[in-house]
NULUM-456883 format. One record per residue (C-alpha): residue in three letters; x, y, z. Coordinates in pm, 1 decimal. Example, Ala and Ser with C-alpha at 12.3 -4.5 7.8 and 13.67 -1.06 7.14 Angstrom:
REM NULUM-456883
code:ALA, c1:1230.0, c2:-450.0, c3:780.0
code:SER, c1:1367.0, c2:-106.0, c3:714.0
//
This chain:
REM NULUM-456883
code:MET, c1:0.0, c2:0.0, c3:0.0
code:ASP, c1:145.8, c2:332.2, c3:-99.2
code:SER, c1:11.5, c2:683.4, c3:-131.2
code:ALA, c1:313.1, c2:847.2, c3:-297.6
code:ALA, c1:297.7, c2:870.6, c3:-676.5
code:THR, c1:676.4, c2:889.3, c3:-705.8
code:THR, c1:706.5, c2:540.5, c3:-560.1
code:GLN, c1:510.6, c2:384.7, c3:-846.9
code:LYS, c1:820.9, c2:379.4, c3:-1067.8
code:ILE, c1:1006.9, c2:177.9, c3:-805.7
code:ILE, c1:711.1, c2:-54.9, c3:-750.6
code:ASN, c1:685.1, c2:-119.4, c3:-1124.8
code:LYS, c1:1048.3, c2:-232.3, c3:-1123.9
code:TYR, c1:961.6, c2:-510.6, c3:-875.5
code:ASN, c1:607.3, c2:-576.3, c3:-995.6
code:LYS, c1:674.6, c2:-937.6, c3:-1099.8
code:TRP, c1:751.0, c2:-1027.9, c3:-735.9
code:LEU, c1:440.2, c2:-859.8, c3:-593.3
code:SER, c1:103.7, c2:-1029.7, c3:-567.7
code:TYR, c1:-82.3, c2:-701.2, c3:-520.0
code:TRP, c1:-18.7, c2:-331.8, c3:-477.2
code:GLU, c1:-211.3, c2:-10.7, c3:-507.2
code:SER, c1:-123.4, c2:353.9, c3:-491.3
code:LYS, c1:-390.6, c2:609.0, c3:-414.8
code:LYS, c1:-464.7, c2:896.5, c3:-182.8
code:ASP, c1:-547.1, c2:780.7, c3:166.7
code:GLY, c1:-575.7, c2:915.9, c3:518.1
code:GLY, c1:-206.1, c2:881.9, c3:597.2
code:GLN, c1:32.5, c2:603.6, c3:694.1
code:SER, c1:-190.0, c2:434.1, c3:953.1
code:HIS, c1:-483.5, c2:436.5, c3:712.3
code:ALA, c1:-270.1, c2:279.5, c3:437.9
code:ILE, c1:-138.4, c2:10.1, c3:675.6
code:ASN, c1:-490.4, c2:-73.8, c3:794.3
code:ASN, c1:-610.0, c2:-93.8, c3:432.8
code:GLY, c1:-324.6, c2:-329.8, c3:350.6
code:PHE, c1:-394.3, c2:-555.0, c3:646.9
code:SER, c1:-764.4, c2:-567.7, c3:557.0
code:LEU, c1:-669.5, c2:-703.1, c3:212.1
code:ALA, c1:-402.9, c2:-943.2, c3:336.1
code:SER, c1:-444.2, c2:-1315.1, c3:384.2
code:GLY, c1:-221.6, c2:-1552.7, c3:572.4
code:GLU, c1:-108.7, c2:-1603.0, c3:927.3
code:ILE, c1:174.7, c2:-1352.4, c3:967.3
code:TYR, c1:152.2, c2:-986.9, c3:866.8
code:CYS, c1:431.1, c2:-732.8, c3:862.3
code:TRP, c1:489.8, c2:-382.1, c3:741.5
code:LEU, c1:820.2, c2:-221.3, c3:667.5
code:ASN, c1:844.8, c2:145.6, c3:582.6
code:SER, c1:1022.4, c2:252.7, c3:265.4
code:ASP, c1:1326.5, c2:383.2, c3:454.2
code:ASP, c1:1358.5, c2:76.3, c3:680.5
code:THR, c1:1528.7, c2:-259.8, c3:636.9
code:PHE, c1:1554.7, c2:-589.2, c3:822.3
code:THR, c1:1890.6, c2:-684.1, c3:971.5
code:ASN, c1:2045.8, c2:-1016.5, c3:872.2
code:GLY, c1:1862.6, c2:-1307.4, c3:1030.5
code:SER, c1:1560.4, c2:-1104.2, c3:1142.7
code:LEU, c1:1304.3, c2:-1297.8, c3:939.5
code:LYS, c1:1442.0, c2:-1630.5, c3:1065.1
code:LYS, c1:1417.5, c2:-1507.8, c3:1425.8
code:ILE, c1:1059.5, c2:-1396.2, c3:1367.9
code:ALA, c1:965.0, c2:-1729.2, c3:1210.3
code:MET, c1:1128.4, c2:-1929.1, c3:1489.9
code:THR, c1:948.6, c2:-1722.9, c3:1753.5
code:PHE, c1:612.8, c2:-1808.8, c3:1598.7
code:ILE, c1:708.7, c2:-2175.8, c3:1554.9
code:LYS, c1:840.6, c2:-2226.6, c3:1909.1
code:SER, c1:574.6, c2:-2032.6, c3:2098.7
code:ASN, c1:207.4, c2:-1952.8, c3:2101.4
code:ALA, c1:282.9, c2:-1587.8, c3:2031.1
code:GLN, c1:16.1, c2:-1394.2, c3:1848.0
code:PHE, c1:220.8, c2:-1075.9, c3:1817.7
code:VAL, c1:594.2, c2:-1022.3, c3:1776.3
code:TYR, c1:786.0, c2:-696.2, c3:1760.7
code:GLY, c1:1149.2, c2:-601.4, c3:1772.4
code:ASN, c1:1376.1, c2:-317.2, c3:1862.8
code:SER, c1:1485.8, c2:-56.9, c3:1614.7
code:LEU, c1:1841.5, c2:28.4, c3:1528.1
code:ASN, c1:1893.5, c2:383.8, c3:1409.1
code:LEU, c1:2171.0, c2:417.0, c3:1154.3
code:LYS, c1:2320.5, c2:741.7, c3:1033.3
code:ALA, c1:2532.5, c2:759.5, c3:721.5
code:VAL, c1:2879.2, c2:907.2, c3:759.7
code:ASN, c1:2890.6, c2:1270.2, c3:645.9
code:SER, c1:2514.1, c2:1288.9, c3:614.0
code:HIS, c1:2341.7, c2:1621.4, c3:645.2
code:HIS, c1:2004.9, c2:1662.5, c3:809.4
code:LEU, c1:1806.0, c2:1981.5, c3:767.1
//
C-alpha cells in the first residue's frame, strides 16, 4: 500500500515479485497500513516502511518465535543508523 505517486516507478520495477499493490490517496500512513492488512491473507503480517530494512537473520528469528511459541504478536527493537557525512536539515 502506498500513497506516494513517485514510488510507483520503483514498484513497477519489482512488480513481478508482488502479488498485489495499489497507490492512491489515503488518510495517511496508519490508514494505508490498515487498508493493507484488511486485504491481506495468511497467518503472519508485517509492514516495513520505505526507509527501513531488516537486519540479517531477522526474518528467521521472527519465524522461529512463531514456531516455538504460542505468540500472536511479535515486535522487535529498532536500530537507528546514520550515514557518515550525512546532512540533516
